[in-house]
N, C-alpha and C positions, 0 to 999 in steps of 0.2 A: 340279229333277228329284229324285225320291225324297223329297219332303217328306211324302208320305202314301202309304205302301206297304201295300196290303191283302194279307193272306196267307190263302189258303183252302186247306183240305186234306181229303183222304179223303172225297170225295163218293161213291165206290163206285157210280157210275151203272151200271145203272138202279135201284139200291137206295138212292137218296139220300132225304133227308128231303123230304116232300111240299111243305114251305114254303120249300125251298131258294132258288128263284128270287125269290120275294117278299122274302125276307130279304136276299139280296145286292143287289137293286135298292134297298132301303131304305138299306143301308149305303153304296152308291154315291152316293145322293142326299145323305146326311148328311155324309159325309167327303170326297167328291170325290177319290178316290185317283188319283195320277198314275202309279202302277205297280201291277200285279197279279202276284203270284207264287203259283202253285198248287204245293203241296208234294207232289203225286202221289196215287196211288190215285184218280185221276179216274174210272177205270173199275174195276169189280169183277172181271169175267172169271171169275165163280164156276164156270162150266161148263168152264173150262180149268184149274182148280186141280190142283195135284199131290196135294191131299188129296181125301178122299171128297166127292162132290158130292150135292146133293139133287135127285132125279129129278123133284120137283114144281116145280122152278124152270125158267127158260128154258133152251132148248138154246143151244149156243154161237152159232149163227147168229142166232137170235131175240134173244139178249142183246146181240149186237153191233148189230143194227138199232135196238134201243131205246136203246142207249148213244149211237149216232151222233145220234139225234134229240135227246137231251137235251144232248149236248155242243154241238150247233149252237145250242140255246137259250142255253147259257152264253156262246157266242161272240157272240151278239147283245147280251148285256149287257156283255161284256168282249172286244171285238174284238182287243185286243192283250194278250198274256199270256205270262209265262215259266212253264214247268213243269219240275219236276225228276223224274228217274227214280225208280221206286218198285217195290215187290215185286209189287203187283197190276197196276199200269200197264204193267210190263215183262213180264207173264206170257208173252206170245207169244214174245218174244225168249228168255226163259229156257227155254221148251219147245224152241225151235229149237236152242239150244246143247245141251240135254240129248240131243236126237236127232241131233246132228251136221249140222244144216242151216245152210249159210252165210247170213249176214244179207243178202247181195247179192240173195237171192231176194225180199226183203220190200219192201213199200211204206213210205213214211215215215208217221209218225203222222198228219201233216196230211192225207195222201191217204186213209188208212184212215178217219179220222173226218170227213173232208170239212169241215175247219175251215181258216180262213185261214192263210197262211204267216206272219202276224204273231203266231201262237202258236209259240213257240220252246221246244224241249225241251233240257234240260241234265242232265248227270250230277248235278251240284250247282252251286251258284251263290254268288258273292261279289259284293256291290255296295257302293258307298260311299253312305252315308246323307247326308241334307242337312246334318247337323252335322259331316260330315267323317269320321265313324267307319265302319269296315268292319263288315259283317254277313254271316254265312255261313248259307246256306239248304240244307237237305237233307231227304230224306224222314224219316229217323230212324236215327241211328247209336247213340246211348246214351240210355236213358230219362231220365237225369238231365241236364238241359240245362246245368247249371253245369259238370259234368265235360267236356262237349263244348266249351263256351265256353273253359274253361281249356286244353284241348288245342289249340284253334284260335287262342287268344289274340285273340279278337274276340267281338263279340256273335253270337248264333246263334238260329235259328228252326228248329223241327222240327214235323213232323206224325207220322203213323204210330201213335202211342200214343193210342188213342181216348179212354181214360179220364184222360189227363193234360192239364190245362188250367191252365197256370200260368206265372208270370214269377218268376225268381229272380235275385238279384244277387250278385256277388262283386267283390272289389277287390284290386289289388296296389299297390305304391307309385306306379305310373304312371297307372292309370285305374280307373274304375268300369265293370264289364261286366255284361251281363245275358244270360239265356237264356230263350227262350219256347217252350213247347209249346202248340199251338193246337187240340187236340181234333179233332173230326171233324164231318161234315155228313151222317151216315147216317140211315136210318130203322131204328131198332133193332128194330122189330116185324117186319121182313122175315125170311123163313126163312134167308136167306144169313148172318144173324148169330145163328142159334140157338146157336152155341157160346158166345155171351155169357151165356146163361142159366146157365152153369156157375159164374159168378163173381159175387161180391157187388158189386164195383165196376161201375158202369154207364158207358157212353160219355157224354161231355160234348159236347153239340152247340153249336158256336160257331166263331168264327174270331178272327183277330188283326189288328191294324193297327199300323204304326209311324208316329208323328206327330212330325215334326221330330227324328227320331232316338230317340224314346222309345216303348217298347212299350205296347200296350193290348189287353186281351182284350175281345172282344165276344160274350158268351153269347147263344144263341138262347133267350129266355125262353119256356118251354112251359107250357101249361095242363094240367089233369088228364088230358086226352085225348092229350097229346103233341103238340099243335099250337102253332105260334108265336103268342104273344099280340099281335104287331104292335108291340111296344115295342123300342127300341134304347137301350141304356144305355152 
């Protein structure tokens, strides 16, 4: 178990990359992961944001309908998955707390999204990799994964930081450790990401995998039109 751990993050459905499902199917076929961990922001929930929203995008109800459809497609590829809490994924809960609504009024994520109970949500997650080392998974605590790894004294994986796609190592007298940021799987051309246009750094589309305890980044190689080339490296 945990010999091949696929880590996906920040799909922001329904504003995900149009080649998301083809890309993930190809990764599944090549690497045959025995565990899937979703780092959160699986749903964008733009219409529910605390910030200004774009009136030309979906209403909250329509956005949810589209999100459910796409999450069910993801569940067909990965019927068993661990997911961690995130700022976009937990938007409804954050809104409820803001307005003083008890969480007892709410359905589970599984019921809302109509996905199997084999999808399990966690605040964050620690697992033991196949080489016996522990690894900490969270949506995003500190942009520098080395700092988080040092604080946790174990290997770490993060999402959240769309433009950060890297693996960095550090060591103490006892062990060699690593931290990995896995980018995102969004469609940067969608209006929900218009704020990105204010920055020179662009989102990096890709994901990560841990093979026999060692991290590897899998970029989605894009052509000039922003579509996946079909290659996995």
